C-alpha positions as CSV (number, residue, x, y, z in Angstrom):
1,M,58.5,53.0,-11.5
2,A,59.2,56.6,-12.6
3,L,62.7,58.0,-12.4
4,I,63.5,61.8,-12.3
5,L,65.8,62.7,-15.2
6,E,68.8,65.0,-14.5
7,E,68.9,68.5,-15.8
8,G,70.4,68.7,-19.3
9,E,69.3,65.3,-20.5
10,P,67.2,65.6,-23.7
11,S,64.0,63.5,-23.7
12,S,63.8,63.1,-27.4
13,Y,65.8,63.3,-30.6
14,K,64.3,66.7,-31.4
15,E,65.4,68.1,-28.0
16,A,68.9,66.7,-28.5
17,Q,69.2,68.5,-31.8
18,A,68.2,71.8,-30.2
19,M,70.8,71.6,-27.3
20,I,74.2,73.4,-27.1
21,K,75.9,70.0,-26.9
22,K,74.2,68.8,-30.1
23,L,77.4,67.6,-31.7
24,E,78.4,65.6,-28.6
25,W,74.9,63.9,-28.5
26,N,75.2,63.1,-32.2
27,A,78.6,61.6,-31.7
28,A,77.3,59.4,-28.9
29,M,74.4,58.2,-31.2
30,E,76.9,57.3,-33.9
31,R,78.9,55.3,-31.4
32,E,75.7,53.5,-30.4
33,M,74.8,52.6,-34.0
34,E,78.3,51.4,-34.7
35,S,78.2,49.1,-31.6
36,L,74.8,47.7,-32.6
37,I,76.1,46.9,-36.1
38,D,79.4,45.4,-34.9
39,Y,77.6,43.0,-32.6
40,K,75.1,42.1,-35.2
41,T,72.2,43.1,-32.9
42,W,69.6,42.6,-35.7
43,K,69.3,41.5,-39.3
44,L,67.2,43.2,-42.0
45,V,64.2,41.3,-43.2
46,E,60.9,42.0,-44.9
47,P,58.3,43.0,-42.3
48,P,55.6,40.3,-41.8
49,S,52.2,41.4,-42.8
50,D,50.4,39.8,-39.8
51,K,52.6,41.3,-37.1
52,A,52.6,44.7,-35.4
53,L,56.1,46.4,-35.7
54,I,57.8,47.9,-32.6
55,D,59.4,51.3,-33.2
56,T,62.5,52.6,-31.4
57,K,63.5,55.6,-29.2
58,W,66.7,57.3,-28.3
59,V,67.4,57.5,-24.6
60,Y,70.0,60.1,-23.4
61,K,71.9,60.1,-20.2
62,L,74.6,62.2,-18.5
63,K,76.6,60.0,-16.1
64,D,79.1,61.2,-13.4
65,N,82.7,60.6,-14.3
66,P,84.4,58.2,-11.9
67,S,87.5,60.5,-11.8
68,R,85.1,63.2,-10.3
69,N,87.2,66.0,-11.8
70,E,86.4,65.6,-15.5
71,A,83.4,66.4,-17.6
72,R,80.3,64.1,-17.2
73,I,80.0,61.2,-19.6
74,I,77.4,61.4,-22.4
75,K,75.7,58.1,-23.1
76,V,73.0,57.3,-25.6
77,R,71.1,54.1,-26.2
78,L,68.7,53.0,-28.9
79,V,65.8,51.0,-27.3
80,A,62.8,49.2,-28.6
81,R,59.5,50.5,-27.3
82,G,58.2,47.1,-26.1
83,F,55.5,48.7,-24.0
84,T,53.5,49.2,-27.3
85,Q,52.9,45.4,-27.5
86,E,49.7,43.8,-26.3
87,K,49.9,40.8,-24.0
88,C,48.7,37.5,-25.5
89,V,48.6,39.1,-28.9
90,D,52.3,40.1,-29.5
91,Y,53.9,38.1,-26.6
92,N,53.2,35.7,-23.8
93,K,56.1,35.9,-21.5
94,V,58.5,38.6,-20.4
95,F,62.1,38.1,-19.4
96,S,64.4,40.7,-17.8
97,L,67.9,39.3,-17.8
98,V,69.5,41.8,-15.4
99,A,70.8,41.5,-11.9
100,K,68.5,42.5,-9.0
101,Y,69.6,45.3,-6.7
102,A,69.7,42.9,-3.8
103,T,72.4,40.9,-5.8
104,I,74.4,44.0,-6.4
105,R,74.3,44.9,-2.7
106,L,75.4,41.3,-1.9
107,V,78.3,41.4,-4.3
108,N,79.6,44.6,-2.7
109,D,79.8,42.7,0.6
110,E,83.1,41.1,-0.6
111,T,82.9,37.9,1.3
112,F,83.2,35.3,-1.5
113,N,86.0,33.0,-2.6
114,L,85.1,32.7,-6.3
115,I,84.7,35.0,-9.3
116,I,81.3,36.7,-9.5
117,L,80.2,38.7,-12.5
118,V,77.1,40.9,-12.2
119,L,75.7,42.5,-15.4
120,Y,72.9,45.1,-15.5
121,V,72.4,46.1,-19.2
122,D,75.8,47.7,-19.9
123,D,77.1,48.1,-16.3
124,M,79.2,45.3,-14.8
125,L,80.7,44.4,-11.5
126,I,83.4,41.7,-11.1
127,L,84.3,40.3,-7.7
128,A,86.9,37.9,-6.6
129,K,89.1,37.2,-3.6
130,N,92.3,38.0,-5.5
131,Q,93.0,40.9,-7.9
132,S,94.8,38.5,-10.3
133,D,91.5,36.6,-10.8
134,V,89.7,39.9,-11.6
135,D,92.4,40.9,-14.1
136,E,92.2,37.5,-15.8
137,C,88.4,37.8,-16.1
138,K,88.7,41.3,-17.6
139,S,91.3,40.0,-20.1
140,K,89.0,37.3,-21.3
141,L,86.1,39.7,-21.6
142,K,88.2,42.2,-23.6
143,S,89.2,39.4,-26.0
144,A,85.5,38.9,-26.9
145,F,83.8,42.3,-26.4
146,K,84.6,46.0,-26.5
147,I,84.5,47.0,-22.9
148,K,85.8,50.0,-20.9
149,D,87.7,49.3,-17.8
150,M,86.6,51.8,-15.1
151,A,89.1,50.3,-12.5
152,E,87.7,50.0,-9.0
153,S,84.0,50.7,-9.0
154,K,82.9,53.9,-7.4
155,R,79.4,54.0,-8.7
156,I,76.8,51.6,-10.0
157,L,73.1,52.3,-11.0
158,G,73.1,55.6,-9.1
159,M,74.6,54.0,-5.9
160,E,77.9,55.5,-4.7
161,I,80.4,53.0,-3.5
162,H,82.9,54.0,-0.8
163,R,85.6,51.7,0.6
164,D,88.0,51.6,3.5
165,H,90.2,48.6,2.8
166,E,92.2,48.9,6.1
167,Q,89.1,48.8,8.2
168,K,87.3,46.3,5.9
169,R,84.3,48.6,5.4
170,L,82.2,49.3,2.4
171,W,79.5,52.0,2.3
172,L,76.7,52.4,-0.2
173,S,74.9,55.7,-0.5
174,Q,72.7,57.7,-2.9
175,G,73.1,61.3,-1.6
176,K,73.3,62.8,-5.1
177,Y,70.1,61.0,-6.2
178,V,68.3,62.3,-3.1
179,R,69.4,65.8,-3.8
180,R,68.2,65.6,-7.4
181,I,64.7,64.4,-6.2
182,L,64.5,67.2,-3.6
183,D,65.6,69.8,-6.2
184,K,63.2,68.6,-8.8
185,L,60.3,68.8,-6.4
186,N,61.4,72.2,-5.0
187,M,62.0,70.7,-1.6
188,I,65.8,71.2,-1.3
189,D,65.2,74.0,1.2
190,S,62.4,72.3,3.1
191,K,62.6,71.8,6.9
192,G,63.9,68.4,7.8
193,V,62.2,65.9,10.0
194,W,63.5,62.7,11.7
195,T,60.8,60.1,11.1
196,P,59.9,58.6,7.7
197,L,56.2,59.0,8.4
198,A,54.6,60.8,11.4
199,A,52.0,59.1,13.5
200,H,49.4,61.8,12.7
201,F,49.1,60.6,9.1
202,K,46.0,58.4,9.0
203,L,45.8,57.6,5.3
204,S,42.7,55.9,3.9
205,A,40.7,55.4,0.7
206,P,37.8,57.6,1.9
207,Q,40.2,60.6,1.7
208,Y,40.0,60.3,-2.2
209,P,39.0,63.6,-3.7
210,T,35.3,63.6,-4.7
211,D,34.8,67.3,-5.2
212,A,35.4,68.4,-8.8
213,V,37.6,71.3,-7.8
214,K,39.8,69.0,-5.7
215,K,40.1,66.5,-8.5
216,G,41.0,69.3,-10.8
217,N,43.9,70.4,-8.6
218,M,45.5,67.1,-8.0
219,P,46.7,66.4,-11.6
220,C,49.0,69.3,-11.1
221,V,50.8,67.4,-8.3
222,P,53.6,65.0,-9.5
223,Y,52.4,62.3,-7.2
224,E,53.3,59.3,-9.3
225,Q,56.6,60.7,-10.4
226,A,57.6,61.4,-6.7
227,V,56.5,58.0,-5.5
228,G,58.3,56.2,-8.3
229,S,61.5,58.1,-7.6
230,L,61.2,57.2,-3.9
231,M,60.5,53.6,-4.7
232,Y,63.8,53.3,-6.7
233,L,65.6,54.8,-3.7
234,M,63.9,52.3,-1.3
235,V,64.7,49.3,-3.4
236,C,68.4,50.2,-3.7
237,I,69.7,51.2,-0.2
238,R,67.0,52.9,1.9
239,P,64.9,50.2,3.6
240,D,64.1,52.7,6.3
241,I,61.4,54.3,4.2
242,A,59.9,50.9,3.1
243,F,56.9,51.1,5.5
244,A,56.1,54.7,4.6
245,M,56.3,53.8,0.9
246,G,53.9,50.9,1.5
247,K,51.4,53.5,2.8
248,I,51.6,56.2,0.1
249,S,51.8,53.8,-2.9
250,R,48.3,52.5,-2.2
251,Y,46.8,55.8,-3.5
252,M,48.5,56.2,-6.8
253,S,45.3,56.3,-8.9
254,N,43.5,59.0,-7.0
255,P,45.6,60.8,-4.3
256,E,44.2,63.5,-2.1
257,K,46.0,66.5,-0.5
258,V,46.7,64.5,2.7
259,H,48.4,61.7,0.6
260,W,50.6,64.3,-1.0
261,E,51.5,65.8,2.4
262,A,52.7,62.3,3.4
263,V,54.9,62.1,0.4
264,K,56.4,65.5,1.2
265,W,57.0,64.4,4.8
266,I,59.1,61.5,3.4
267,M,61.0,64.1,1.3
268,R,61.7,66.1,4.5
269,Y,62.9,63.0,6.2
270,L,65.3,62.4,3.3
271,K,66.5,66.0,3.6
272,S,67.6,65.2,7.2
273,T,69.2,61.9,6.2
274,L,70.8,62.8,2.9
275,D,73.9,60.8,3.4
276,Y,72.4,57.8,5.1
277,G,73.2,54.5,3.4
278,L,74.2,50.9,4.0
279,L,77.4,50.0,5.8
280,F,79.1,46.6,5.5
281,D,81.6,46.2,8.3
282,G,83.9,43.2,8.1
283,L,85.4,43.7,11.5
284,L,82.2,43.7,13.5
285,Y,82.0,40.8,16.1
286,N,78.8,39.6,14.3
287,A,80.1,40.2,10.7
288,K,79.8,36.6,9.8
289,S,76.4,36.0,11.4
290,L,73.0,36.5,10.0
291,F,70.4,38.3,12.1
292,G,66.7,38.8,11.4
293,Y,64.3,41.4,12.6
294,V,60.6,41.3,12.2
295,D,57.6,43.5,13.3
296,V,53.9,43.6,12.6
297,D,51.0,45.9,13.2
298,Y,47.7,44.3,13.9
299,G,44.7,45.3,11.7
300,Q,45.9,48.9,11.3
301,D,44.7,49.2,7.7
302,P,41.8,51.6,8.1
303,D,40.2,50.4,4.8
304,K,40.3,46.6,5.0
305,R,41.6,46.0,8.6
306,R,44.6,44.1,7.2
307,S,47.9,43.7,9.1
308,T,51.3,44.7,7.8
309,T,54.4,42.5,8.4
310,G,58.0,43.5,7.7
311,S,61.3,41.8,8.1
312,C,65.0,42.7,7.6
313,Y,68.1,40.5,7.7
314,T,71.6,41.8,8.3
């Protein structure tokens, strides 16, 4: 899944050293090294002669300040380049001990009567019925770890969190992320549409480019990058583009112009629905009920005549 980086984020150590904010990036790298050493993340040993070593990479990120009126927060992480390993040679199993996006959405529903702690790398959400329980949990965490209390959460993993306590409503949106995608792909001024994918798009494998000239033009199109960025949006809070994403993601290896036009159509739909999101309304008559919706097309896959089924629960 490819994510579009924000403007001003260096992609390498060399780029960071050439930027105006070089000293600030260096200070962030020093803080990261101090943290890794304090928590005894590793211990120095002699490298084994029969094992391939994994090198590291600096990852740089500009994060929005929760106060909204201060400079953006500079964060740096030192990560291991695990993708250089070979399966069944360097490893057998892979574990990703982070919360799923569905869990984060569930936690934001605020309907529980116990303390729930959700951790995603270095971002954390704490949920409890009473504020005193949250404060006690924070106090215990602070006694064991160096943590920064950001007060009431306003943003998590690119998802913006808006609350109306009196009306018992909570709203999740990703308007800023959508704007960055559109801007990056030069579609911020495109004409909006109101359907995720129009009926006239009949996507199929035979539309793959076979002509040498067409094949030569398609590598200039950021198809994989665009689909990856849209996939992240879909997984977080935009299930309305799920069906369209299922269509365009089938042609990642060899897309044609018509597949790219379908991607741009989804972008135009997002242009019209920039501020769409998920609303959790605690005062609705059915707020404590679970409703399921399902639909299916019959044999509409033009390549293999397969059917597509989709379901949604609210």
